[in-house]
VMD Tcl script that draws the C-alpha trace (Angstrom):
set ca {
  {0.57 -29.52 -15.16}
  {2.64 -29.34 -12.50}
  {5.51 -27.63 -14.08}
  {3.13 -24.72 -15.61}
  {1.99 -24.29 -12.08}
  {5.85 -24.08 -10.90}
  {6.84 -21.93 -13.70}
  {3.81 -19.30 -13.20}
  {4.61 -19.33 -9.30}
  {8.48 -19.05 -10.09}
  {7.14 -15.46 -12.40}
  {4.67 -14.21 -9.52}
  {7.89 -14.14 -7.29}
  {10.04 -12.99 -9.66}
  {7.30 -10.16 -10.30}
  {6.84 -9.39 -6.21}
  {10.66 -9.49 -6.20}
  {11.45 -6.67 -9.22}
  {8.53 -4.71 -7.38}
  {9.59 -4.63 -3.77}
  {13.15 -4.81 -3.78}
  {14.28 -1.62 -3.64}
  {12.18 -1.26 -0.56}
  {13.93 -3.97 1.28}
  {17.39 -1.25 1.25}
  {15.20 2.25 1.53}
  {14.89 4.08 5.17}
  {12.23 6.31 4.27}
  {9.75 8.23 7.04}
  {7.31 9.85 5.58}
  {6.20 13.47 6.25}
  {2.79 14.48 7.02}
  {3.12 17.93 8.76}
  {1.68 19.92 6.23}
  {-1.53 17.33 6.00}
  {-2.04 17.23 9.95}
  {-1.91 21.22 9.62}
  {-4.42 21.44 6.79}
  {-6.55 19.23 8.38}
  {-6.33 20.96 11.84}
  {-7.29 24.30 10.06}
  {-10.98 22.68 8.68}
  {-13.97 23.53 9.85}
  {-15.35 20.15 11.77}
  {-17.96 20.09 8.59}
  {-15.01 19.88 6.07}
  {-13.34 17.51 8.13}
  {-16.72 15.29 8.45}
  {-16.72 15.77 4.68}
  {-12.62 15.15 3.37}
  {-11.76 12.83 6.43}
  {-8.15 11.96 5.56}
  {-6.58 12.41 9.51}
  {-3.24 10.56 8.19}
  {-3.32 10.21 12.29}
  {-6.29 6.94 11.89}
  {-3.98 5.60 9.29}
  {-3.60 2.15 10.54}
  {-0.45 1.02 8.51}
  {0.35 -2.46 9.16}
  {-3.16 -3.47 8.30}
  {-3.65 -1.08 4.95}
  {-0.74 -2.90 3.82}
  {-1.51 -6.45 4.66}
  {-5.27 -6.19 4.07}
  {-5.66 -3.26 1.31}
  {-2.27 -2.47 -0.43}
  {-1.14 -6.43 -1.01}
  {-4.28 -7.69 -2.02}
  {-4.55 -4.45 -4.28}
  {-1.27 -5.25 -6.05}
  {-2.50 -9.16 -6.27}
  {-5.59 -8.78 -7.82}
  {-4.95 -5.74 -10.48}
  {-1.39 -5.93 -11.38}
  {-0.32 -8.93 -10.65}
  {-3.28 -10.55 -11.89}
  {-3.82 -12.88 -9.41}
  {-6.49 -13.95 -6.82}
}
mol new
graphics top color blue
foreach p $ca { graphics top sphere $p radius 0.5 }
foreach p [lrange $ca 0 end-1] q [lrange $ca 1 end] { graphics top cylinder $p $q radius 0.2 }
display resetview
């Protein structure tokens, strides 16, 4: 049983390594200027209806609380 658990854990680590290894060497910066311009030109009513103000996204929180748990649940099927 311990061997199976260890094997499953190693498989998960290998999968995560495959998914994220490319990101460890990238130096990317996402451009949001067009989104900000579009949002700035919208009426107040549309801003409330289609709230996609990228300046309000807390990226560390998003990655830790939404993105990673979503990957674990839906891609890796753990948790």
